[in-house]
C-alpha positions as a printed NumPy array, in Angstrom:
array([[ 43.24 , 107.144,  58.608],
       [ 44.097, 111.111,  59.37 ],
       [ 46.859, 113.208,  61.605],
       [ 45.101, 112.852,  64.618],
       [ 44.839, 108.899,  66.493],
       [ 40.811, 107.838,  67.573],
       [ 38.905, 110.82 ,  65.304],
       [ 35.77 , 110.132,  64.113],
       [ 36.574, 112.568,  61.294],
       [ 40.053, 111.709,  59.542],
       [ 39.641, 114.725,  57.868],
       [ 39.732, 116.998,  61.358],
       [ 41.307, 120.322,  60.645],
       [ 44.392, 120.351,  62.805],
       [ 47.656, 122.2  ,  62.768],
       [ 49.419, 119.1  ,  63.964],
       [ 51.506, 119.044,  60.851],
       [ 52.484, 122.529,  60.66 ],
       [ 53.719, 122.134,  64.601],
       [ 55.508, 119.106,  63.324],
       [ 57.446, 120.369,  60.774],
       [ 58.414, 123.756,  62.654],
       [ 59.599, 121.785,  65.637],
       [ 61.831, 119.571,  63.499],
       [ 63.332, 122.204,  61.558],
       [ 64.545, 124.174,  64.091],
       [ 65.364, 121.371,  65.974],
       [ 67.779, 120.558,  63.134],
       [ 69.272, 123.803,  62.674],
       [ 70.23 , 123.859,  66.114],
       [ 71.828, 120.564,  66.382],
       [ 73.932, 121.871,  63.163],
       [ 74.896, 124.973,  64.722],
       [ 75.636, 122.989,  68.31 ],
       [ 77.938, 120.549,  66.204],
       [ 80.051, 123.138,  64.503],
       [ 80.636, 124.805,  68.157],
       [ 81.496, 121.687,  68.972],
       [ 83.905, 121.232,  66.551],
       [ 85.379, 124.751,  66.732],
       [ 85.61 , 124.893,  70.772],
       [ 86.833, 121.134,  70.733],
       [ 89.224, 120.853,  67.775],
       [ 89.936, 123.813,  66.075],
       [ 90.747, 125.924,  69.358],
       [ 91.072, 123.547,  72.165],
       [ 89.091, 125.576,  74.368],
       [ 86.107, 123.365,  74.946],
       [ 84.517, 125.041,  78.491],
       [ 81.696, 124.917,  80.99 ],
       [ 79.629, 126.915,  78.512],
       [ 79.649, 124.339,  75.801],
       [ 78.661, 121.312,  78.244],
       [ 75.593, 123.216,  78.995],
       [ 74.758, 123.878,  75.917],
       [ 74.922, 120.036,  74.51 ],
       [ 72.621, 119.525,  77.815],
       [ 70.342, 122.501,  76.199],
       [ 70.16 , 120.546,  73.029],
       [ 69.348, 117.285,  74.463],
       [ 66.809, 118.821,  76.255],
       [ 65.039, 121.223,  73.05 ],
       [ 64.953, 118.269,  71.08 ],
       [ 63.248, 116.199,  73.917],
       [ 61.043, 118.685,  73.838],
       [ 60.625, 118.995,  70.181],
       [ 60.112, 114.782,  70.18 ],
       [ 57.255, 114.838,  72.801],
       [ 55.405, 117.829,  71.222],
       [ 55.528, 115.79 ,  67.908],
       [ 54.257, 112.766,  69.328],
       [ 51.383, 114.483,  71.493],
       [ 50.247, 116.174,  67.921],
       [ 48.89 , 112.536,  67.19 ],
       [ 47.294, 112.46 ,  70.311],
       [ 45.059, 115.862,  69.723],
       [ 47.53 , 118.865,  69.863],
       [ 46.572, 120.759,  67.3  ],
       [ 43.026, 119.968,  66.518],
       [ 40.85 , 123.08 ,  65.944],
       [ 37.812, 122.13 ,  67.49 ],
       [ 37.392, 120.352,  71.234],
       [ 34.649, 118.352,  69.408],
       [ 37.126, 116.301,  67.554],
       [ 39.323, 115.016,  70.341],
       [ 38.294, 111.736,  71.49 ],
       [ 37.853, 111.161,  75.011],
       [ 40.147, 108.212,  74.903],
       [ 43.265, 110.798,  73.825],
       [ 42.868, 113.013,  77.131],
       [ 44.862, 110.778,  79.338],
       [ 47.752, 110.444,  76.726],
       [ 47.3  , 114.135,  75.8  ],
       [ 48.037, 115.422,  79.218],
       [ 50.827, 113.113,  80.169],
       [ 52.656, 114.105,  77.439],
       [ 52.042, 117.736,  77.936],
       [ 53.045, 116.94 ,  81.618],
       [ 56.372, 115.516,  80.642],
       [ 57.029, 118.169,  78.081],
       [ 57.691, 120.954,  80.524],
       [ 60.315, 120.033,  82.539],
       [ 62.314, 119.54 ,  78.961],
       [ 61.291, 123.121,  77.82 ],
       [ 62.147, 124.731,  81.127],
       [ 65.68 , 123.18 ,  81.164],
       [ 66.313, 123.999,  77.593],
       [ 65.38 , 128.226,  78.045],
       [ 67.415, 128.085,  81.467],
       [ 70.256, 126.098,  79.578],
       [ 71.122, 128.746,  76.564],
       [ 70.703, 131.353,  79.079],
       [ 73.253, 130.048,  81.135],
       [ 75.693, 129.386,  78.057],
       [ 75.39 , 133.02 ,  76.696],
       [ 76.683, 133.99 ,  80.636],
       [ 79.606, 131.736,  81.185],
       [ 80.755, 132.501,  78.05 ],
       [ 80.898, 136.301,  78.947],
       [ 82.273, 135.555,  82.119],
       [ 85.556, 134.047,  79.531],
       [ 86.076, 137.923,  78.37 ],
       [ 84.768, 139.994,  81.491],
       [ 87.923, 140.675,  83.835],
       [ 87.313, 140.402,  87.641],
       [ 85.428, 143.324,  88.805],
       [ 81.848, 144.77 ,  89.469],
       [ 80.694, 143.957,  85.966],
       [ 81.764, 139.886,  86.804],
       [ 80.234, 139.913,  89.981],
       [ 77.015, 141.36 ,  88.232],
       [ 76.904, 138.438,  85.903],
       [ 77.686, 135.861,  88.838],
       [ 74.819, 137.268,  90.27 ],
       [ 72.293, 137.199,  87.096],
       [ 73.538, 133.72 ,  87.23 ],
       [ 72.445, 132.403,  90.195],
       [ 68.932, 134.537,  89.746],
       [ 68.228, 132.794,  86.57 ],
       [ 68.865, 129.086,  88.114],
       [ 66.946, 129.777,  91.222],
       [ 63.938, 131.317,  89.023],
       [ 63.66 , 128.588,  86.456],
       [ 64.199, 125.807,  89.259],
       [ 61.136, 127.592,  90.79 ],
       [ 59.193, 127.49 ,  87.771],
       [ 59.662, 124.077,  87.28 ],
       [ 58.984, 122.968,  90.536],
       [ 55.525, 124.445,  90.505],
       [ 54.878, 123.312,  87.333],
       [ 55.634, 120.003,  88.377],
       [ 53.344, 120.731,  90.946],
       [ 50.136, 122.471,  89.732],
       [ 48.063, 120.334,  90.639],
       [ 47.702, 118.09 ,  94.172],
       [ 47.95 , 115.136,  93.562],
       [ 49.721, 115.897,  90.462],
       [ 48.216, 112.99 ,  88.496],
       [ 45.225, 115.431,  88.011],
       [ 47.114, 117.528,  85.385],
       [ 46.358, 113.897,  83.07 ],
       [ 44.549, 112.04 ,  84.633],
       [ 40.288, 113.127,  83.999],
       [ 39.372, 110.04 ,  86.349],
       [ 41.384, 112.082,  88.997],
       [ 38.178, 114.032,  90.614],
       [ 39.217, 115.047,  93.963],
       [ 42.231, 117.621,  94.82 ],
       [ 42.654, 120.993,  93.379],
       [ 45.288, 123.089,  90.999],
       [ 46.479, 126.515,  90.781],
       [ 44.847, 128.522,  87.951],
       [ 46.723, 128.043,  85.057],
       [ 46.381, 131.263,  83.342],
       [ 47.84 , 133.821,  86.061],
       [ 50.678, 131.279,  86.871],
       [ 51.756, 131.04 ,  83.056],
       [ 51.526, 134.72 ,  82.796],
       [ 53.712, 135.591,  85.252],
       [ 56.116, 133.259,  84.752],
       [ 56.38 , 134.473,  81.021],
       [ 56.814, 138.021,  82.372],
       [ 59.458, 137.094,  84.598],
       [ 61.155, 135.043,  82.101],
       [ 61.208, 138.508,  79.46 ],
       [ 62.778, 140.164,  82.219],
       [ 65.983, 137.652,  82.468],
       [ 66.064, 137.199,  77.954],
       [ 66.18 , 141.183,  78.273],
       [ 68.979, 140.984,  80.819],
       [ 70.915, 138.093,  79.274],
       [ 71.086, 139.539,  75.936],
       [ 71.996, 143.325,  76.876],
       [ 74.48 , 142.138,  79.626],
       [ 77.73 , 142.389,  76.899],
       [ 76.972, 145.441,  75.661],
       [ 78.839, 147.855,  77.849],
       [ 81.778, 145.876,  77.188],
       [ 81.744, 145.652,  73.167],
       [ 81.355, 149.065,  73.472],
       [ 84.238, 149.588,  75.355],
       [ 86.527, 146.894,  73.623],
       [ 88.805, 147.582,  71.219],
       [ 88.399, 145.242,  68.291],
       [ 87.369, 146.088,  65.257],
       [ 84.016, 148.425,  64.559],
       [ 83.011, 146.06 ,  61.67 ],
       [ 83.06 , 142.576,  64.593],
       [ 81.98 , 144.461,  66.621],
       [ 78.834, 145.784,  65.743],
       [ 78.329, 142.065,  63.456],
       [ 78.689, 140.779,  67.853],
       [ 76.294, 143.716,  68.791],
       [ 73.933, 142.789,  66.192],
       [ 73.964, 139.222,  66.764],
       [ 73.303, 139.491,  70.449],
       [ 70.594, 141.983,  69.628],
       [ 69.034, 139.465,  67.64 ],
       [ 68.298, 137.722,  70.561],
       [ 65.822, 140.426,  71.473],
       [ 63.446, 138.887,  69.3  ],
       [ 63.281, 135.666,  72.347],
       [ 61.805, 138.266,  73.899],
       [ 59.178, 138.9  ,  71.157],
       [ 58.475, 135.368,  71.143],
       [ 57.533, 135.637,  75.351],
       [ 54.928, 138.168,  74.216],
       [ 53.373, 136.21 ,  71.44 ],
       [ 53.472, 133.67 ,  74.259],
       [ 51.809, 135.874,  76.656],
       [ 48.824, 136.387,  73.995],
       [ 48.303, 132.791,  73.533],
       [ 48.185, 132.213,  77.373],
       [ 45.543, 134.255,  77.779],
       [ 43.724, 132.171,  75.347],
       [ 43.771, 129.383,  76.906],
       [ 40.309, 127.527,  78.316],
       [ 40.593, 123.896,  77.451],
       [ 43.63 , 121.019,  76.164],
       [ 43.854, 121.825,  72.659],
       [ 44.265, 125.887,  72.845],
       [ 47.81 , 125.08 ,  74.497],
       [ 49.056, 124.388,  70.463],
       [ 49.796, 128.01 ,  69.799],
       [ 51.645, 128.185,  73.126],
       [ 53.662, 125.287,  72.808],
       [ 54.691, 125.706,  68.889],
       [ 56.094, 129.308,  70.292],
       [ 57.885, 127.055,  72.963],
       [ 59.949, 125.103,  70.276],
       [ 60.531, 128.371,  68.547],
       [ 61.77 , 130.045,  71.45 ],
       [ 63.914, 127.39 ,  72.912],
       [ 65.87 , 126.62 ,  69.602],
       [ 66.197, 130.041,  68.349],
       [ 67.707, 130.637,  72.133],
       [ 70.5  , 128.034,  71.544],
       [ 71.087, 129.286,  67.79 ],
       [ 71.936, 132.647,  69.182],
       [ 74.072, 131.047,  71.968],
       [ 76.092, 129.747,  69.205],
       [ 76.293, 131.83 ,  66.562],
       [ 78.938, 134.173,  68.275],
       [ 81.671, 131.268,  68.753],
       [ 81.408, 129.95 ,  65.389],
       [ 83.936, 133.163,  64.145],
       [ 87.261, 131.252,  64.112],
       [ 85.709, 128.648,  61.813],
       [ 84.692, 131.125,  59.811],
       [ 88.324, 133.054,  59.841],
       [ 90.209, 129.54 ,  59.262],
       [ 88.058, 128.667,  56.297],
       [ 88.37 , 132.252,  54.477],
       [ 92.171, 132.19 ,  55.3  ],
       [ 92.523, 129.186,  54.097],
       [ 90.562, 129.664,  50.784],
       [ 92.643, 132.979,  50.382],
       [ 95.985, 131.26 ,  51.137],
       [ 95.018, 128.437,  48.721],
       [ 94.445, 130.858,  45.922],
       [ 97.545, 132.791,  46.481],
       [ 99.848, 129.657,  46.783],
       [ 98.219, 128.539,  43.385],
       [ 98.597, 131.775,  41.622],
       [102.347, 131.901,  42.895],
       [103.166, 128.752,  41.892],
       [101.877, 128.985,  38.348],
       [103.772, 132.929,  38.016],
       [107.115, 130.697,  39.349],
       [106.486, 127.956,  36.683],
       [106.202, 130.572,  34.164],
       [109.124, 132.371,  34.901],
       [110.903, 128.8  ,  35.27 ],
       [109.904, 128.042,  31.79 ],
       [110.867, 131.058,  30.47 ],
       [114.469, 131.363,  31.684],
       [115.59 , 127.716,  30.915],
       [114.34 , 129.018,  26.998],
       [116.355, 131.966,  27.142],
       [119.001, 130.366,  28.646],
       [119.116, 127.686,  25.65 ],
       [118.368, 130.252,  23.042],
       [121.571, 132.179,  24.684],
       [123.537, 129.209,  24.296],
       [123.001, 128.029,  20.9  ],
       [123.416, 131.75 ,  19.644],
       [127.101, 132.098,  21.234],
       [128.132, 128.738,  20.348],
       [126.631, 129.58 ,  16.764],
       [128.312, 133.092,  16.886],
       [131.681, 131.16 ,  17.919],
       [130.95 , 128.716,  14.88 ],
       [130.575, 131.35 ,  12.256],
       [132.336, 131.386,   9.201],
       [131.471, 133.616,   6.395],
       [132.866, 133.677,   3.654],
       [132.238, 136.869,   0.792],
       [133.161, 137.311,  -2.535],
       [133.177, 140.931,  -3.682],
       [132.456, 141.217,  -7.48 ],
       [130.381, 142.573, -10.269],
       [127.778, 139.28 , -10.488],
       [129.549, 137.387,  -7.966],
       [128.285, 135.2  ,  -5.5  ],
       [129.174, 135.018,  -1.643],
       [127.938, 131.663,   0.904],
       [127.328, 131.952,   4.441],
       [127.298, 128.404,   6.534],
       [126.102, 128.756,  10.118],
       [126.825, 124.936,  11.907],
       [125.711, 124.603,  15.768],
       [125.514, 121.559,  18.154],
       [121.423, 121.95 ,  17.309],
       [121.226, 122.082,  13.671],
       [122.403, 123.512,  10.721],
       [121.598, 125.538,   7.696],
       [123.1  , 126.704,   4.306],
       [121.909, 130.088,   2.635],
       [122.963, 131.704,  -0.8  ],
       [123.201, 135.107,  -2.097],
       [120.661, 135.164,  -4.945],
       [121.906, 138.136,  -6.613],
       [122.679, 141.234,  -6.417],
       [120.917, 145.164,  -7.511],
       [122.56 , 148.401,  -7.21 ],
       [121.148, 151.377,  -6.06 ],
       [121.408, 154.805,  -7.368],
       [123.934, 155.356,  -3.994],
       [126.23 , 152.765,  -5.291],
       [124.983, 150.23 ,  -2.568],
       [124.061, 146.873,  -3.487],
       [121.636, 144.949,  -0.787],
       [121.293, 141.106,  -1.151],
       [118.236, 138.635,   0.598],
       [119.848, 135.594,   2.312],
       [117.296, 132.76 ,   0.922],
       [117.252, 129.137,   2.55 ],
       [117.425, 127.873,  -1.157],
       [120.36 , 127.731,  -3.855],
       [119.975, 129.508,  -6.569],
       [118.836, 126.578,  -8.612],
       [116.174, 126.47 ,  -6.581],
       [117.727, 123.149,  -4.473],
       [116.111, 123.119,  -0.891],
       [117.855, 121.788,   1.86 ],
       [116.133, 120.22 ,   4.734],
       [116.434, 121.732,   8.292],
       [117.098, 119.281,  11.285],
       [114.284, 119.301,  13.534],
       [114.586, 120.985,  16.643],
       [117.449, 123.203,  15.199],
       [117.186, 126.968,  15.021],
       [116.863, 128.919,  12.234],
       [118.654, 132.187,  11.955],
       [118.586, 134.79 ,   8.746],
       [121.486, 136.79 ,   7.985],
       [121.375, 139.91 ,   5.785],
       [124.425, 141.072,   4.523],
       [124.98 , 144.536,   3.061],
       [127.768, 145.306,   0.647],
       [128.583, 148.436,  -0.487],
       [130.712, 149.018,  -3.73 ],
       [133.059, 151.64 ,  -4.236]])
């Protein structure tokens, strides 16, 4: 069984899988940005507004258009040759196309309104604010007119999808779609460029300003898509010629949603950046404090032990030609006993001796585990 239902040739060439893949991927990507936006606006900064409600409805419409488009590919959308389209598929094909139009028009209106209402939040009361409100009103009226004409393109409306209806009349599709796409380009450019004067005069950091300008400038790519759509409209001659038009429509509305969502995610990026930076700095400070505390405790223990040793030091020295002297140091942490092993006369009349840990006869004494062992060197000068 091929991709399209009821085809005589199961391997009939079609771009149905391509349309399905693009629509699914972009709808999922726009869904991710909508979820992140909702989290930021509702939970992180607690400032959920009208523009956020609009973008939720817009995504639902875009998802509805994607679902209808995917189903339509099973009924013939994407076939490369009209002869491969079964006659029994024409009814469902036309009905799905009629059903998809309201979802598409509502979705392209929605992301524009979301952007315009978000502009109002940071624009002070004045002429510029009135300009934005006027653009909102014009945008709504145009897209509403577009929708009403689209739904009533034929009289009776059923003629748009039912080939059995031979009476009635339809508005020529190509001139209508071309004019609507051209006006849509005007609104796209207007909406994307409206914030530029305010951003250029704002006091935010230059880096952030350039990022925002770049994001809104990305919306100009939607205009490029509209130009491509106009070229595909001019090629409409039969049912299956609408495949490229519908494909680019799925790209347009999802990209518009993404462009409207990305600027609202700045608090999320800042939040996780600060959290990561703070966590790393806190860990580094804790390690440093821990190392200093261990060093302080070791230094204190050593100082206490040495002080105690010095107080308990009892040294007996016997002067004489081959005599020996012994040194005993007792502390509360341990003990050691050393003995002079001998003396050697130097030319300058001094004698050096080295303290060993054993007795003269090689007897070694055990050192208490954990004890601090000190070496003491005593120089005896004979006069």
